[in-house]
C-alpha positions as CSV (number, residue, x, y, z in Angstrom):
1,X,0.0,0.0,-0.1
2,X,3.0,2.3,0.2
3,X,2.6,3.5,-3.4
4,X,-1.1,4.1,-2.9
5,X,-0.4,6.2,0.2
6,X,1.8,8.4,-1.9
7,X,-1.1,8.9,-4.3
8,X,-3.4,10.0,-1.6
9,X,-2.5,12.8,0.9
10,X,-5.0,12.9,3.8
11,X,-5.7,16.1,5.8
12,X,-7.1,14.1,8.8
13,X,-6.6,10.9,10.6
14,X,-8.0,7.8,8.9
15,X,-11.1,5.9,10.1
16,X,-11.4,2.1,9.6
17,X,-13.4,2.3,6.5
18,X,-11.0,4.7,4.8
19,X,-8.2,2.3,5.5
20,X,-10.1,-0.6,4.0
21,X,-10.9,1.6,1.0
22,X,-7.1,2.1,0.6
23,X,-6.4,-1.7,1.1
24,X,-9.0,-2.4,-1.8
25,X,-7.5,0.3,-4.0
26,X,-4.1,-1.3,-3.6
27,X,-5.4,-4.8,-4.2
28,X,-7.2,-3.8,-7.4
29,X,-3.9,-2.1,-8.6
30,X,-2.0,-5.3,-7.7
31,X,-4.6,-7.4,-9.5
32,X,-3.9,-5.3,-12.7
33,X,-0.1,-5.5,-12.0
34,X,0.2,-1.7,-12.1
35,X,1.4,0.9,-9.6
36,X,0.1,4.4,-8.9
37,X,2.0,7.2,-10.9
38,X,4.3,8.6,-8.3
39,X,4.0,12.1,-9.8
40,X,0.3,12.3,-8.9
41,X,-1.1,13.5,-5.7
42,X,-4.8,13.5,-4.7
43,X,-5.3,15.9,-1.8
44,X,-8.1,14.2,0.3
45,X,-10.3,16.2,2.6
46,X,-13.4,15.3,4.5
47,X,-15.7,18.2,3.9
48,X,-18.7,19.0,6.1
49,X,-20.5,20.8,3.2
50,X,-20.6,17.4,1.3
51,X,-23.5,15.1,2.1
52,X,-22.7,11.7,3.7
53,X,-22.6,9.9,0.3
54,X,-21.2,12.8,-1.8
55,X,-17.7,13.3,-3.2
56,X,-16.2,16.0,-5.5
57,X,-13.1,15.5,-7.6
58,X,-11.6,18.7,-8.9
59,X,-8.4,19.7,-10.7
60,X,-7.3,20.2,-14.3
61,X,-7.1,17.1,-16.4
62,X,-3.5,17.9,-17.0
63,X,-2.7,18.7,-13.4
64,X,-0.7,16.3,-11.3
65,X,-2.6,17.4,-8.2
66,X,-6.2,16.7,-7.7
67,X,-8.6,17.5,-4.7
68,X,-11.0,15.0,-3.5
69,X,-13.6,16.3,-0.9
70,X,-16.1,13.9,0.5
71,X,-18.7,13.8,3.3
72,X,-18.0,10.5,5.1
73,X,-15.6,7.5,5.0
74,X,-18.3,5.6,2.8
75,X,-18.1,8.4,0.3
76,X,-14.3,7.9,0.0
77,X,-14.9,4.3,-0.6
78,X,-17.3,5.4,-3.5
79,X,-14.7,7.9,-4.8
80,X,-11.9,5.2,-4.7
81,X,-14.1,3.0,-6.8
82,X,-14.8,5.8,-9.3
83,X,-11.0,6.5,-9.5
84,X,-10.4,2.7,-10.3
85,X,-13.2,2.5,-12.9
86,X,-12.2,5.7,-14.7
87,X,-8.4,5.3,-14.3
88,X,-5.9,4.9,-17.1
89,X,-3.8,1.6,-16.9
90,X,-0.8,1.9,-19.2
91,X,2.7,0.6,-19.2
92,X,2.5,-0.8,-15.6
93,X,1.2,2.7,-14.2
94,X,-2.2,3.8,-13.0
95,X,-3.1,7.5,-13.5
96,X,-6.5,9.1,-12.7
97,X,-8.9,9.3,-15.6
98,X,-10.3,12.5,-17.0
99,X,-13.6,12.6,-14.9
100,X,-13.9,15.7,-12.6
101,X,-17.2,16.6,-10.9
102,X,-19.6,15.9,-8.1
103,X,-21.0,12.5,-7.4
104,X,-24.2,12.9,-5.4
105,X,-26.6,9.9,-5.5
106,X,-30.3,10.7,-6.1
107,X,-31.2,8.1,-3.5
108,X,-29.1,6.9,-0.6
109,X,-26.9,4.1,-1.7
110,X,-26.8,2.7,1.9
111,X,-30.4,2.8,2.3
112,X,-31.1,1.1,-1.0
113,X,-28.6,-1.5,-0.4
114,X,-30.0,-2.2,3.1
115,X,-33.6,-2.5,1.6
116,X,-32.3,-5.0,-0.8
117,X,-30.9,-7.1,2.0
118,X,-33.9,-6.9,4.0
119,X,-36.2,-8.0,1.1
120,X,-33.8,-10.8,0.4
121,X,-34.1,-12.0,4.0
122,X,-38.0,-11.9,4.0
């Protein structure tokens, strides 16, 4: 996870779900046999103006520093997944893709998932 820690720079102490998200991120890069581009930095900040499931990724597509604001550890998990899905994997290196914007689910992902589990258990 050392290379992935260099990619993400946190402004706060990590909670268990954030650590788990980093572990998953590192495992997915290892599965693809790539490492994070050491020139990239993603400044990660928990932002009270974001809802619990919202995240925002900003920065120029050409910039080597991006800013990731999010509302909760769960939103960081969602953001890590988005970065992996949109990332560029070339020559053994992962770089963030071109997507920048705000992810704000129309309905609560957590509540929808919980409702699905409850329906399955009935």
